[in-house]
N, C-alpha and C positions, 0 to 999 in steps of 0.2 A: 347479736340478734335476740329478739324476745320470742319466747315460746307462747303460743296462744291456743287455748282450748275452749271451743264453743259448746254450749249445751242449751237445751230448752226447745228444740225443734220437735214437732209432732204433727199428727193429723188433727185438724180442727175444722169445725163447721163454718160456713160463711157467716160473717157477723161476729164471730168469736174473737177472743184475745189470746195472745201468747206473750211471754217475756223471754227473750233470748239473753244468755249471759256469755261473756267471754272473759276467761281468767288468764292473766298474763304473768309470766315469770319476770324476775328482774327487779332492781331497786330504783329504777328511774322512770317508772310507769307514768308518773305525773307529767313528764316532759313530752310524751308521745301524743301526736294526734291519732285518734282512734276512729275507725270507720267500720260500718257494716255495708257489705256488698251482697248482691245476690245474682244467681245465674239460673235461669230457667232452661229447660231442654231446648236445644236448637237456637238459643239466644246468647248474646254476649253478656259477660259479667258487667253489672251496672252498680253505680254507687246508690245506696239507699239513704244513708245518713252518716254524718261525720261530726265529731266533737274534738275541738282543739284543746291544747293544754290550758288555754285561757278559760275554757268552758263554752266558748261560742260554738254554735251548731249550724249546720245546713242540711237540707233534706231534698231528696228528689221530689219533683212536683207531684208525682203519682202517690206519694205517701204523706204529703203535708196535711196536718190536721188529724192524722190517724196514728202515726208512729212517733215515738219520742225516744231519743238517745240520751243516755246519762252515764256518768262515770263515778266510781267510788275509788279515789286514789288510795285510801287506806287499805282497801281490799284488792287493789290491782285488778279491778274488774270494770268492764263496760257493759251496759245493758241496752237492749232494744225492746221497748214496750210497743207491742203491735195491737191495735184495736181495730174494730170494724173490718176484719180481714175479708178479703175477696179472693175468689179462685185465681185471679191473675197475680196474686201475691205468692202463689206456689213456686218454690225455687229452693235451691241450696243456698243458705245464707253463710257468708264468710266474714270473719273478723279480720281487720287489717290494722296494723300498727305502723306508724310512719314517723321516723325521727330524722328530720332534715333530708328526706328523700331515701333514707334507708328503710325498706319496707319488710315486714313479716306478715305471713298469712296463717290462719288456722286451717283446720282440715274440713271445716264446713259442717253445717247441721241442716237437715232436711225439714222444710216447712211445707205441709200439704194442706190446702184449704179446699175442702170438698164435703158435700153432703152425702 
């Protein structure tokens, strides 16, 4: 299993930007599909964005055009750039690593969008 550590969550005003980072342990990071999920209070965890080992990406409809996922295999890190943040983006954001169905999760980082 890979160990994941998220960072970058904080309080931000509506319309603002944040970049989340997820640092992974291990030497085969490039082979993992990496994802960002989020869970708001009282709601189920949902996929926000995913990037495969090939570099292909997919996004939840609610964040398309605002969020961007990327990875730096040399640094074993995946990023989530979040722009034009809305109050409904408030949630705990979790990093996920998936290697042929074997998944690992980070501890989560809180993002709060509020004025």
